[in-house]
N, C-alpha and C positions, 0 to 999 in steps of 0.2 A: 504494500500500500504506500501512498504518498508520505504518510507520517513516518513509517519505518525507513523509507528511502532517505528522507531528510535527516533523521537522527543518525543513520549510518554514515551518510556523507559528511555530517558535522563531527563525526567521531565520538558521539555521545553514547552509542551502544555498539556492541560487537555482533550481537545476534538479534534478529527481528523480535519485537515484542508481540506477545499474544494478546491482541486487542479485540478479537471477535469470538463469539460463542462462549462468553463468560460473563460474570457479574460486572466486570470493569466496563466492557462494551455497552452493556445495558444501562448502567448508571450514567456513563458519559452521554449516551444518546438521549436518555430521558431528561437529564439536566439541560442539554442543548435545546430540546424541544420545549421545555417548560420555563426556562429562564426569561424569555420575553414576557410571558404572562406575569411573572413575579415583578419584573422591572416596571411594567406599565401600571400594575396595581399600586406599587409603592410610590411611583412618580406622581400620581394624581394627588396624593396626600402631601408629599414633600414639597410640592410647588406652592402649597398654601402656608408653609411655615415662614414666619418673619425672619429675614436674614440678619436683622439687627440684633437678635437675641444672643448669638454666639459672640460677636464683638463685645456686647455688653457684659457677658460673663467673663470675658478676658480682662476687661477693665476692672472688674471686681476681684481679680486675682486667680481665677480658675485657669488652669492649663487646658490644652486642647482636648486631652482625654476626658477630664472631668466635665468640661463644657459639652462635649458630644454625648457622653453617656448619661449625664444628669439632666440635660436640657433638650438637645436635639432628638435623641433616641426616644424618650417618652412621648414627645410630640408626634414623632413619625410612627409610633407603635400601632395606631389603627391601620396604616397601610402595610406595615410589616406583618402584622397578624393576619390581615385579610389575604395578603399574598401567600403566606404559609398555608392557610386553610384551602384556598382555591387550588394551589399547586398539589396539595395532598389529595383532594377530592378528584382532581383531574387525573392524577397518577393512578388512582384506583381503577380507572377505566382504560388504562393503556394496554394495548396488545400489539400494535405494529412494531414498535421498537424492540420489545422482548422477543417477538417472533423472528425478526430479521437479524438481530445482533446477539441474541442469547441462545442458550442450549436448553434442553428439556428441564434442566435444574432451575432455570430462571423463568419457568412458566408462571404467568400471573392469572388471577382469577377470571379475568375477562376472556383469556384464551380457553379456559375450561368451559365457560358458557358457550362460546362459539363452537367448540368441539362437540359438546353435547347436542347442540341444535343441528349442525351441518353434517356431522359424521355418525354420531350415535343415535340421533333422532329421539333422544330422551328429553322430551320437552318438560315434563314435570320437574325433573332434577335441575334442568337449566333455570326454570322459574324459581326453584327453591334457592339456588345460588344467588340469583339476582335479588331476591328478597333479603338474603343475608347481607349482601353488599349494601342494599338500601338501608337496612337497620344499622349497619356500621357507620354509614355516612350520617344518618340522623343522630346517632349517639355522639359522633364527633362534633356535629353542630350544636348539640345540647351542651357539651362541655365548653365549647367555645363561647356560647351565649352566657353561661354561668360565670366564666372567667373574665370576658371582655365586653360582651354585649354584641348583638347582631348588627347594631348601627355601624360598627367599624367596617362592615363589608361595603358600605356606601361611602366610606371615608370619614365617618363621624367620629366623635370622641368616644373613648372607652367609658365604661360605667363609672370607674373611679374618677375620671376627669369630669364627668357630667355632674355627679351628685355627692362625691366624697366617699372615701373608703368606709367610714363608719356605718353608712346606711345600707350596706350590702351584706350578703351572707358570708359564711366562713370560706367558701371557695374563692370569692373575689378578694376578701381580706388577706387570705394566705397568698394568693397570687401577687397582690400588691406588696406584701412584706418581703417575699422572696425576690421579687423583681427589684425592689429598692436596694436590698443588700447586694444583689448580683451586679447591678449597675454601678454601685459604689466600688466594688472590687475591680470590675472591668475598667473603671475610670482610673483608679490608681495604677493598675497594671499597664494600661496604655500610656500613662504619663511616664512611667519608668522606662518603657520601651522607647518612647520618644527621646528621653534624656540620653539613653545609651546610643541611639541613632545619631543624635547631634554630636556626641563626643567622638564616635568612631568613624562616621562617614561624612556627615554634612560639613563639619569644620575642616576635615582633611581635604575635601573637594573645593574648599573656598567658597561655599554657598551659604546663604542665610538659611536657617532651619525651615522657615515658612516656604521659601522658594523651593527647597529640596522636597518638601511635602507635596507641593503642587506638581512637581515633576513626577513623583511616584503615583499621584492620583491620575495624572494624564496617561502614564504608562499602563496603569491597571485598566483604564477605560479602553485604551487601544487594544490591549490583549483580549479584553472581553468582546470587542467588536470583531476581532479576527476569529475568535472562537465561535461566534454566532454566524458570521457571514461566510467564512472560508469554505466550510464543507459544502455549501450549496453550489459553489462555483466549480467544484471538482467534477461535477457531472457534465459540464459544458465541453471540455476537451475530450472526455470519454465518448460523447455522442458522435464525434467525428472520426472515430477510430476505424481502421480497415480490418481489424480482427473480428472474429465471430464471438468473442467473449471479452469481458471487462478485465483490463489489466492496467497497471501503472508502471512507467509512463505509457500513455496510449500512442499508437501509431497514427499520426494525423493524415488527412487527405481523402476523406470519403464522406459522401452525403447519402450513402445507400440506406442508412438506418432511418433517416428522415423520409426517404422515398418509400421504405417499407411501411411506414405509418400510413401514407396516402394510398398505397396499393392494397394493404390488408383491410378487408371490409370490417373486421372486428373492431379495430381501432377507430375507424371512421364512424361506425355506428355508435360506439361508446362516447366519442367526442361530441357527436351531434346530439345524442340523448342528454348528456350532461349540460350542454348549452340550453336546450329546450327546458329541461327540468329546472335549471338554475334561473332562467328568465321567469318561468311561471311561479316558482317559489318566491322570488323577489317581488313579483307583482302581488301575489296573495299576501305576503308578509306586510307589504306597504298598505294594502287595503285594510288589514286588521290592526297593524301596529301604529300607523299614523293617527287615526282617531283616538286610539288608546293613549298615545303620547299627549295629544291635545287635552284629553280629559284629565289625565294625571297632572299635567303641568299647569293647567289654568283652573282647576276646580279643587276646592277643599271639602272633603267629605269624610265621614267616619269609616275607618278601615282602609284608608289610603295606603298605609304602610304594608298591611297584609296583602292588598291587591298588587302592589309593586313587587313584593317578595314572591307572590305566586307567578307573576309574569317572568321574573328572573330565574325561576326554578330550573329551566333547562340549562342555564349557565353554570349552576353550582352542583348539579347532580351528575354522576358518571353517565356518559352517553349510552353505555351498555344497558343500563336500567331502562332508559327510554326506548332503546331498540327492542329489547325483549318484550316490553309492554305493548309496543306497536305490533310486534309479530303476533302475539296472542289475539290482539284486538282485530287486526287485519284478517287473520285466519277465519274469524267468524263472519266477516263481511265480504270475503273473497277478493281482497285487495292485494294479496301477496303476488308479486311479480308484475304489478301494474304501474304505469307511470304516475297515475293519480296517487297511489300509495306513497311513492317517492316524494311527490310534491308536498303532500300533507305532512309527511314525516320531517322533511327538511324545513317546512314552514315552522314547525314547533321549535326547531333550533335557531332559525333566523329571526323569529319574532322579537326576542329580547334585544338583539342588536339594533333593530329598527326603532324600537321604543326608546332605547338609551340615546341613540343618535339624534332622533327628532326632538326628544326632550332637551338635550344639550343645546340644540339650535334655538328652541323656543325660550330657553332660559335667557339668551342674549337678545331676544326679539322684544321690541318696544310695543307692548299691547295698547298703549295710548293711541297709536296710529289707527288701529282697528276701531277703537272707541270713537275717535274723531270722525272716521268715515260713517259709522253708524249714527252719530249725532247729526250728520248732514243728510240723513235720509236713506242711506244705502241699506238694503236688506242683508240679513246674515249670509245668504248664499253669495251675493255680490261682493260683500266684504271678504269672504273667504277666497273667492276666485280672483278678484282684481287687486286685493291688498295683501292678504296673509300669504297665500301661496307664492306670489312673485317674490316676496321678501325672504322666504325660507326655501326657495326653489333649489338652491345649491345644496342645502342640508338634506332635502328630500332625495336628491340624486345620490348624495353620499350614502344615505341609508339604503337606497336601492342597491348600490354597488356592494355594500357590506353584506347584505342579504344574499346577493348573487354569489359572492365569493364563498360564503358559508356553505351554500348548497353545492357549489361546484367542487369544493374540496372535501366533502363529507364522505366517509367510508363506513362507519359503524352501522348506521341505519340501512345503508345500501346492502350490506352483507346479509341482513335478516329479511329485508323487504323485497329485494330484487329477485330472489330465488333463482339466480342464474339466467333469468330471462331478460329483465330490464336492466342490463348491465350498464353502469356508469363508468366514466373514465377512471376514477379512483378504484373502483371495484376491478376493472380490467387490469390496472397497474398492480393491484394486490395479487391477483391470480397469476400474472406473469412473473412477479417477484417470488412467489412461492414455488412455481414450477421451475423456472430458470431465470437468472439475472443476466439479461443480454443487453448489448448496446442499444437495442430498440427502447428499452425502458429508460436509459439515459437520455435518448433523444426526446421521448415523451416528457420526461421530467424537465428538460431544458425548455421546451415549448410551454409547459405549464408554469415554470418559474417566470418566464418572460410575461406571459399573459396575466398571471396573478399580480405581478409587480406593477404592470401598467394599470390594472383595475384599482389596486390599493392606492397608488399615487394619484389617480384621478379622483378617487373618493376623498382622499385627504385634501386635494386641491379644492374641490367643491365645498367641503366642510369649512375650510379656512375662509373661503370666499363668502360663505353664508354668514360667518361670524363678523367679518369686516363690513358686510353690507348692513348688518343690524346694529 
């Protein structure tokens, strides 16, 4: 592989490392896949923290470690805790990474469910495993709510920050006591490490300690970006290889694998079906999610928090639970293997993204413009069509694109609902990867990478444009 070739050429290792079909490969793959979710969840909270607090702590005598662990970390704890919970719940439903990078010893519970449904046809046992997984997820949510409060999932304050430690039960008080002692220890330890760093490295290099710290921070960010982005681009040169199998370094100079995609009817049908299902899913999600977002953003009613939590449920539950539930439900309705079943299943997953995106745009929209138009005699439909929709048009387009990408890239529901008949592109890629990993798969992955990147950039552009317009 590329990593072993690089390490051997640099003289860091003498023999290739075993990075596949073991726990190391599975862990690296899962961390790589889930790290963006954690970063985005924490970023939304950290952006709201006042940057003047850290300098203020320094002026009062606190060193960097104490200021970070005593001030910045407690304020960012809602985002950190929410990121940890979402990553854990998402990891419960992982099966692609363990199946491709691990061995039978690294089999996860989702793989067992898929095996029971597709190979053993033991549907009751698969349902029992799914219920066990659901019970585990709900129990984790219960512990999380007792310790921090469910409001932290939306970036809110923890229970102790909202009402004080004394008003809560023993779980919250114990969590606060242990957390306070731990942050104090970490603050002192960090300060001692910083002092040793200044004595041994920073002063010898002739740099100020603060400047040296900024260099280390930028280096860490650069390494993180390389870790996240580099693996995706290894498939690009592989897709142009002349060999019939994947190897590194590839032998450049052939477009036959891209031609094979166009010539093979299976790939063409899968791509066409994914595009159609994605478009219909996005349209249906917009028809359901946009009105719901308007109602939640501009109406105050009893049970609003519960309603919002119910809409966001597909985001926080393992997808395998939703897939198994849809499988049993569709079996009674005769929707297994139908495009309609795929559209409805993907809409369940895409709906929360539409609601969140439209609500974010409405949050920055000036409702007084709508009220002014109504006061001048415009009817509610005319206000909606001529005032509101033009103002948030870019945000609606962004929500549509996010829903489309969610459907286009979905595999779990397709495994259970398609029944090998209505095969989508991710399902076809999964089947090809299980049977044989050929350069055709690299070519399809390259095209998918380019397509999804364009769609996401377009969605981000329209969302930023909507915020600026409002």
